[in-house]
N, C-alpha and C positions, 0 to 999 in steps of 0.2 A: 929667115925672118929675124930682124934685128931688134924688134920691140922688147920692151921691159915691163913686167908687171910687178909693182911693189904693193904688198898687202901688210897691214900692220894692226896689231891688237894692243890697245893702250888702256891701262887701268889707272884710274885717278883716285885720289885720297877720299873724296866725297863728291856729292852731286854738284856742289858749288864749283869745285875745281874742274869738274867735267864741263860745266857750262862755260867756263873761261876758255878752255880749250876749243869747244865748239864754235865760240865766237871768233877765235883765231882762225880756225879752219874756214869759217864763212868769209873772212877777209881774204884768205888765200884764193878761195874759189871765185870771189868777185874780181880778183886781179887776173887769175889764170884764164878764166873763160874767154875774155876778149883778147888777151895779149899773148897767149902761149898756144899757138895752134898745134904744136907737136905734143902737147900734153893731151892725149886722146881720151882720157877718162880720169875723173877725179871725184870721188864719192866719199862723203862722210856718213857713216851708218851706225846704227845701234843694234844690239841683239834683239831679235823678236821676243825672246824671253828676257825682258830688261828689268830683272828684279833688284839688282844691286844698285842701279842708277849710276854706275861708276865706269862703265866700259864703253869704248868707242872703237869702231873698225874703220880703217881707211883703205881705199882701193885707189891706186894711181897707176895709170898706164901711159907710157912714154914711147914715142915713135923710135927713139934710139937713145944711146947713153948721153950724147950731147944735150938732148932735151932734158934728160933727168938732171944733169949737172947744172944747166942753166936755171932750171926751176929752183934748185936748192939755193942758188945765189940770190934769189929775189927777196926784197925787203919783207914781204909778208911772211915768207918761210923763215927768214932769219929772226923775225919777231916771235914766231912760234918756238923756235929753238931757244930763244932767250927766256920765254915763258917757262919752258920745260927745265932749263938749267938753273933759273934763279927764282921761279915762282912758287916752288914747293907745292906742285900740284900733282905730280905722278906718284903712284903708290909703288912703283918699281920700274925696272928698265922696260921699254917697249919691246914687244915681240914683232920683229920686222923681218920680212922675206922679200929679197930682190931676185927675180927669176927671169930667165930668157923665155920669151913666148915662142912656142912651137906650133901652135895652131890657134887661129882666130876665125870664127865664123859668125856672121850676123844675118838676121832675117828681117828686112825692112829697116825703117828708121830707128835710131836709139830711143828707148822709152824714156819718158820724163820721170824724174824722181818723185814728182807729185802724184803720179799715177799708182804709187805703191806697188812697184814690181816686186816679184819674189826674187831675192838675191841669195845664192847659196855658194859658199866657199867650201871646197873639199880638198883634203889632203890624204893621199894614200902612198904606201910604199910597196904594195903588193899587186897593183894593177898597172898595165902598161899604158903609155901615152895614147896608143891607138884605142885601147878599150875605154879609157876615160873620155876621149874625144868623141867616139861614136855612141856611147851609151845614151846621152840625152838626145842627140840629134836624131837617132833612130826611133826614139820612143815618145818624144814630146812635140806635138804640133804647135804648141804655144811658147816655144822656146825663142826668145829674141836674140840671144847671143851666147856663145860658148867661147871660152878663152882657156887654153891649156898650157901650162908652163912646166919646165923641168926644174925641179928643186935639187940642185947638186949637193947641197949641204946635207940633205937627208936621204939622198939617192932615191928620191921619190917624185911624185907628180902632184901638182896642185891645179885646181880648176875653178874657174868662176862661171857659174851658170846663172843666166838672167831669164826668168819667165815673166809672162805678162800679168800673172796673178798668182796668189798662193793656192788657189783652186787648181790651177794648171800644174803647179809643182806637186800637189798631193796626188794628182792623177798619174804624173811621172813616177812617183814613188812606188806605185803599185805594179809597174811593169817589171818583167823579168830582168831586163838589162839594167834597170835602176837598182833593183834589189842586189844584184851581183856587185855592182860598184859601191853601193852604200855599205854593204856588208864588209867589204874589204878596206873601207876607209878608216884611217886612224882618227880623223876628225871631220865632222860636217857641221858647219855653222850657218844658221839661217839669220839674215840680217835685213833691216829695212833702212833704206836710204832717207836721210833727213836734209841733205843739201848736196849740191854738186851736179855732175852730168855723167851719164853712162856712156857717152860717145859723141863724136862729132858727126853732124849730119853729112857733110861732104865726104868724110872718110868711109861712112857706111855704104856709100854708093860705089866704092872702088871695087 
């Protein structure tokens, strides 16, 4: 599998700076959705516990490295880079992870971000790819997609789980398989999408 998952955590100086970045991400999504079919997922999200009003999470999935490189060269992305380098909006360097996809499974069509799906990002250095892959799939009937990647930088595993609702995720948390994975995780982040798309309809049928 040659796909790439890019996840990023960005912290801004204040809520106004974050709003500027969210608008830039909206412009990217408006461009990418119709024009870049090999960008398979592009999500702008906020923490569920959004107390600081300064954090944004990005999830980007590419069919291959060429798609990632081409996306980086588009004007909306270059405009975002210009904002980050000259707009004095970031509080620090973004935390970015580019990882090779080792497992991807979907159940049905991609969920719309407007349906408020439960999105969970997990990072572990003590569980295997296979355990992270199977934990949610064996325990959650309302799991829409699972994406597991190898993080060579930390010798760990990262996963993106998408559930149809937060109630479904809460039910998953109570299962033995979930408890084992969540206990071993270095980081578990619950986020809510505010813009973008969680998949391509035609790709979900493959």
